[in-house]
C-alpha positions in Angstrom: -12.3 -75.4 -7.1 -11.0 -77.5 -10.0 -8.4 -80.0 -9.2 -7.4 -83.3 -10.9 -9.0 -86.3 -9.0 -5.7 -87.3 -7.5 -5.3 -84.0 -5.8 -8.8 -84.1 -4.2 -7.4 -86.8 -1.9 -4.7 -84.3 -0.7 -7.1 -81.5 0.1 -6.9 -80.5 3.8 -8.9 -77.3 3.8 -10.6 -74.9 1.4 -12.0 -71.5 2.0 -13.0 -68.2 0.3 -11.0 -65.2 1.5 -13.2 -62.2 1.6 -11.3 -59.8 3.8 -9.6 -57.9 1.0 -13.1 -57.0 -0.3 -14.8 -53.7 0.6 -18.4 -54.5 1.6 -18.8 -53.0 5.1 -22.5 -54.1 5.6 -21.7 -57.8 4.8 -18.0 -58.6 5.3 -15.5 -57.8 8.0 -12.4 -56.5 5.9 -8.8 -56.4 7.0 -8.1 -53.2 9.1 -6.3 -51.6 6.1 -9.2 -51.9 3.8 -11.1 -48.8 4.6 -12.9 -47.9 1.2 -13.3 -49.2 -2.2 -10.3 -47.2 -3.2 -7.8 -49.2 -1.2 -9.5 -52.7 -1.4 -7.6 -55.7 -2.6 -10.1 -56.6 -5.1 -13.8 -56.6 -5.8 -13.5 -60.6 -6.1 -12.8 -62.8 -3.2 -9.9 -65.4 -3.4 -10.5 -69.1 -3.3 -7.8 -71.3 -1.9 -7.2 -74.8 -0.7 -4.4 -76.3 1.5 -2.9 -79.5 0.1 -1.0 -82.2 1.9 1.7 -83.1 -0.7 
């Protein structure tokens, strides 16, 4: 995660969201992700919650 230094003080939580990825042997996907054809992406999303 790249943030300017002042925003690091505001980070409350960060995570990698993998449930849109299709990898049945390693990741528990959303119920609607049933194959590589209806996956959200082959890359997981990274996010942070900021207290602004």
